[in-house]
C-alpha positions as CSV (number, residue, x, y, z in Angstrom):
1,Q,155.0,28.9,74.4
2,V,151.8,27.7,76.0
3,Q,149.8,30.2,78.2
4,L,147.1,29.2,80.7
5,V,144.5,31.9,81.2
6,E,142.2,31.7,84.2
7,S,138.9,33.5,84.7
8,G,135.8,33.4,86.9
9,G,137.2,34.6,90.2
10,G,135.6,37.4,92.2
11,L,133.9,38.3,95.4
12,V,131.0,36.1,96.6
13,Q,129.1,35.8,99.8
14,P,129.4,32.7,102.1
15,G,127.3,29.9,100.6
16,G,127.6,31.2,97.1
17,S,129.1,29.6,94.0
18,L,131.7,30.5,91.4
19,R,133.1,28.6,88.4
20,L,136.7,29.0,87.4
21,S,138.0,28.3,83.9
22,C,141.5,27.8,82.7
23,A,142.0,27.9,79.0
24,A,145.3,26.8,77.3
25,S,146.5,28.9,74.3
26,R,147.0,25.8,72.3
27,R,146.8,22.0,72.7
28,I,149.1,20.4,75.2
29,F,150.3,16.9,74.4
30,S,151.1,14.2,76.9
31,I,149.1,15.6,79.8
32,S,149.2,13.5,82.9
33,A,146.9,15.7,85.0
34,R,145.2,19.1,85.1
35,S,144.9,20.6,88.6
36,W,143.8,23.6,90.6
37,Y,145.9,24.9,93.5
38,R,145.2,27.8,95.8
39,Q,147.3,30.0,98.0
40,A,145.9,32.1,100.8
41,P,147.8,35.0,102.3
42,G,150.7,33.8,104.5
43,K,150.1,30.1,103.6
44,Q,151.6,27.6,101.2
45,R,150.2,26.8,97.9
46,E,147.9,23.7,98.2
47,L,146.4,21.3,95.9
48,V,142.6,21.8,95.7
49,A,141.6,19.3,92.9
50,S,143.1,17.3,90.2
51,I,141.9,15.3,87.2
52,T,144.1,12.8,85.4
53,S,144.2,12.1,81.7
54,G,142.0,9.1,82.4
55,G,139.5,11.2,84.2
56,S,140.2,10.2,87.7
57,T,139.6,13.0,90.2
58,T,141.0,13.8,93.6
59,Y,140.1,16.6,96.0
60,A,141.5,18.2,99.2
61,D,139.5,17.0,102.1
62,S,138.5,20.7,102.8
63,V,136.6,21.0,99.5
64,K,135.1,17.4,99.0
65,G,131.5,17.5,98.3
66,R,131.6,21.2,97.5
67,F,134.0,21.6,94.5
68,T,133.9,19.8,91.2
69,I,136.8,19.7,88.7
70,S,136.1,19.0,85.1
71,R,137.7,19.4,81.7
72,D,136.7,20.0,78.0
73,I,139.5,18.5,76.0
74,A,138.4,19.9,72.7
75,K,138.5,23.4,74.3
76,N,141.7,22.8,76.0
77,T,139.9,24.0,79.1
78,V,139.7,22.9,82.8
79,Y,137.0,24.1,85.2
80,L,136.5,24.3,88.9
81,Q,132.9,24.5,90.1
82,M,132.9,25.8,93.6
83,N,129.7,25.6,95.7
84,S,128.8,26.3,99.3
85,L,131.8,28.8,99.4
86,K,133.3,29.5,102.9
87,P,135.5,32.5,104.0
88,E,138.4,30.0,104.4
89,D,138.2,29.4,100.6
90,T,139.5,32.9,100.0
91,A,142.7,32.6,98.1
92,V,144.4,33.0,94.7
93,Y,143.5,30.1,92.6
94,Y,146.0,28.7,90.1
95,C,145.6,26.2,87.4
96,N,148.3,23.7,86.5
97,V,148.7,21.4,83.6
98,A,151.4,18.7,84.1
99,G,152.9,16.9,81.1
100,V,156.3,16.9,79.6
101,Q,156.4,20.4,81.0
102,N,154.6,21.9,83.9
103,Y,152.4,24.9,83.0
104,W,150.9,27.5,85.4
105,G,148.3,30.1,85.1
106,Q,148.7,33.6,86.4
107,G,146.1,33.0,89.2
108,T,142.6,34.4,89.8
109,Q,141.5,35.9,93.1
110,V,138.6,34.4,94.9
111,T,137.2,36.2,98.0
112,V,134.4,34.8,100.1
113,S,133.0,37.5,102.4
114,S,129.8,39.1,103.5
């Protein structure tokens, strides 16, 4: 059974940066995309950023120009660099790997507050 382990969340002031990591316990085959989602209290889970197996990226309009998704295939890891953080970015962030099966991480809390 593959596990996705996220790290890098925490408390940061507005304007600050965080880098999230999501490492798979073993190699996953036939991946179509690696993504980051987030869910704020009382809201639905939303797609933040995604990177396909070919390297194409997409971003939610709310994070374009501030967040960058990347991957290290050799390390089975996907990253989310978050800059210029805003209070509205506060949420639990989940990584997802979509392939033959759909895998989810356990979530990591990101809180942006002064």
